[in-house]
C-alpha positions in Angstrom: 0.0 0.2 0.0 1.4 3.6 -0.7 1.8 6.2 1.5 -0.7 8.2 -0.2 -3.3 5.5 0.0 -2.6 5.2 3.9 -2.8 8.8 4.2 -6.3 9.0 2.4 -7.7 5.6 4.2 -6.3 7.1 7.6 -8.7 10.0 7.0 -11.7 8.4 6.3 -11.3 9.7 2.6 -13.9 7.1 0.9 -16.3 7.2 3.4 -16.5 11.0 3.5 -16.6 11.1 -0.3 -19.3 8.9 -0.5 -21.3 10.8 2.2 -20.7 14.3 0.4 -22.1 12.5 -3.3 -25.2 11.4 -1.4 -25.8 14.8 0.1 -25.3 16.5 -3.0 -27.9 14.0 -4.8 -30.4 14.4 -2.1 -30.0 18.1 -2.4 -30.2 18.3 -6.1 -33.2 15.6 -5.7 -34.8 17.8 -2.8 -34.5 20.9 -5.4 -35.6 19.1 -8.2 -38.9 17.6 -6.2 -39.8 20.9 -4.8 -40.2 22.2 -8.7 -37.1 24.3 -9.0 -36.3 24.8 -12.6 -33.3 26.8 -13.3 -31.1 27.9 -11.1 -31.9 27.8 -7.1 -31.4 30.4 -4.8 -28.3 31.8 -3.0 -29.7 30.5 0.2 -30.3 26.7 -1.3 -26.6 26.8 -2.6 -25.1 28.0 0.2 -26.6 25.5 2.5 -25.5 22.5 -0.1 -22.2 23.6 0.3 -22.1 23.9 3.9 -23.4 20.2 4.0 -20.4 19.3 1.4 -17.9 21.0 3.3 -19.1 19.9 6.6 -18.9 16.3 5.9 -15.3 16.7 4.4 -14.4 18.6 7.7 -14.2 14.9 9.2 -11.0 14.0 7.2 -8.8 17.1 8.3 -7.7 14.9 11.3 -6.1 11.8 11.7 -6.4 8.7 14.1 -3.1 9.7 15.7 -2.4 13.2 16.7 1.3 12.6 17.5 1.7 11.0 14.0 0.1 14.3 12.5 3.0 16.4 14.1 5.8 14.3 13.3 8.6 16.0 11.1 9.0 12.3 9.0 6.2 13.5 6.6 5.9 16.7 4.5 2.6 17.6 6.3 2.5 21.2 4.7 2.4 19.7 1.3 -0.1 17.0 2.2 -2.6 19.5 4.0 -2.4 21.9 1.0 -3.0 18.7 -1.4 -6.2 17.5 1.0 -7.9 20.8 1.1 -7.3 21.2 -2.8 -9.1 17.9 -3.2 -11.6 18.9 -1.0 -12.2 21.9 -2.8 -12.4 20.2 -6.2 -14.7 17.6 -4.9 -17.1 19.8 -3.9 -16.9 22.1 -7.1 -17.4 18.9 -9.1 -20.4 17.7 -7.3 -21.7 21.6 -7.7 -20.8 21.6 -11.5 -22.6 18.3 -12.3 -25.7 19.9 -11.8 -25.3 22.6 -14.0 -25.8 19.9 -16.9 -29.6 19.6 -15.5 -32.8 21.5 -15.6 -32.3 22.2 -12.0 -28.7 24.1 -11.3 -26.6 25.0 -8.4 -24.8 28.2 -9.6 -23.9 30.6 -10.6 -20.4 28.7 -10.3 -18.4 31.6 -9.2 -21.2 31.9 -6.3 -20.1 28.2 -5.6 -16.6 28.7 -6.1 -16.8 31.9 -3.6 -18.9 29.7 -1.0 -17.0 26.6 -0.9 -13.2 28.5 -0.8 -14.7 30.8 1.8 -16.3 27.6 4.3 -13.6 25.7 3.5 -10.9 28.0 4.8 -13.5 28.9 7.9 -13.6 25.1 8.5 -9.8 24.9 8.1 -9.2 27.6 10.4 -11.6 26.2 13.1 -10.1 22.7 12.9 -6.8 24.5 14.1 -8.6 26.2 17.2 -11.4 23.7 18.0 -10.1 20.5 16.4 -11.2 18.6 13.6 -14.3 17.0 15.1 -15.8 20.1 15.9 -14.4 22.3 12.8 -17.9 22.4 11.2 -19.7 24.3 14.3 -18.7 27.8 13.0 -19.4 27.4 9.6 -23.1 26.0 10.1 -23.6 28.7 12.8 -22.8 31.5 10.3 -24.6 30.2 7.1 -27.5 29.6 8.9 -27.1 33.0 10.1 -26.6 34.4 6.5 -29.6 31.8 5.2 -31.8 33.3 7.7 -31.4 37.3 7.4 -30.8 39.2 4.1 -28.0 41.4 4.4 -27.8 44.5 2.8 -25.4 47.5 2.2 -21.7 46.8 2.6 -21.8 45.7 6.4 -24.8 43.6 5.7 -23.5 41.6 2.4 -20.1 41.1 4.5 -21.9 39.1 7.1 -24.1 37.4 4.9 -21.5 36.7 2.5 -22.6 33.2 1.7 -25.9 34.1 0.3 -24.9 37.3 -1.8 -24.9 37.7 -5.4 -22.4 37.0 -7.4 -20.9 40.5 -8.0 -20.9 41.2 -4.3 -17.4 42.7 -3.6 -18.0 42.6 0.2 -18.9 38.8 0.2 -15.8 38.2 -2.2 -13.4 39.8 0.1 -14.8 38.0 3.1 -14.8 34.7 1.8 -11.1 35.2 0.3 -9.8 36.5 3.4 -11.7 33.7 5.6 -10.0 31.1 2.7 -6.4 32.5 2.8 -6.4 32.7 6.6 -8.1 29.4 7.5 -6.1 27.3 4.7 -2.6 29.2 5.9 -3.6 28.0 9.7 -4.4 24.6 8.8 -1.5 23.9 6.5 1.2 25.5 9.4 -0.4 24.1 12.3 -2.9 21.2 11.4 -5.8 20.4 13.5 -5.8 21.0 17.5 -5.0 17.7 19.2 -7.8 15.9 20.6 -7.7 16.4 24.7 -8.0 13.1 26.4 -11.7 13.4 27.3 -12.6 13.9 23.7 -11.0 10.3 22.8 -13.4 8.7 25.0 
């Protein structure tokens, strides 16, 4: 078995990918059955991206915290590749719907939401640990779905559900993406406490 195969299996990659695919298909079916033709709303897109990112969050930490910090592996490059694969996976699932009557787009919004939420989740993994990394993205996205933001501050706070041309939304997503990914790549997920292993 190659090192890459071991890495993917230790992160529960196949199970997470299968769960993300099931989540994407379920979201698409719900939107199609509810009669949504053409492009879904920004709220539906943001919630779908949130589900996919949250599922893939389970792969951000391995079973052995000490091994994740050993100098024997190039963890920085592995983490970059890991996050790039997660980003690509979500975007492939979303892009596949563009071939159907019920489309999850525009693609620029999907890219913005995926990059921002993935960065937010990666940053949360550094602070809260991989098991709890999805808490902050969930709360923020549900708030954005519940309240419509207007003006510069409102658009920045509800960046996930804004139109593709919103500059404040793009800036917030870019900052969250860069900061979160940089923190995760350099530090990795927070080690579990002994009580979290029970």
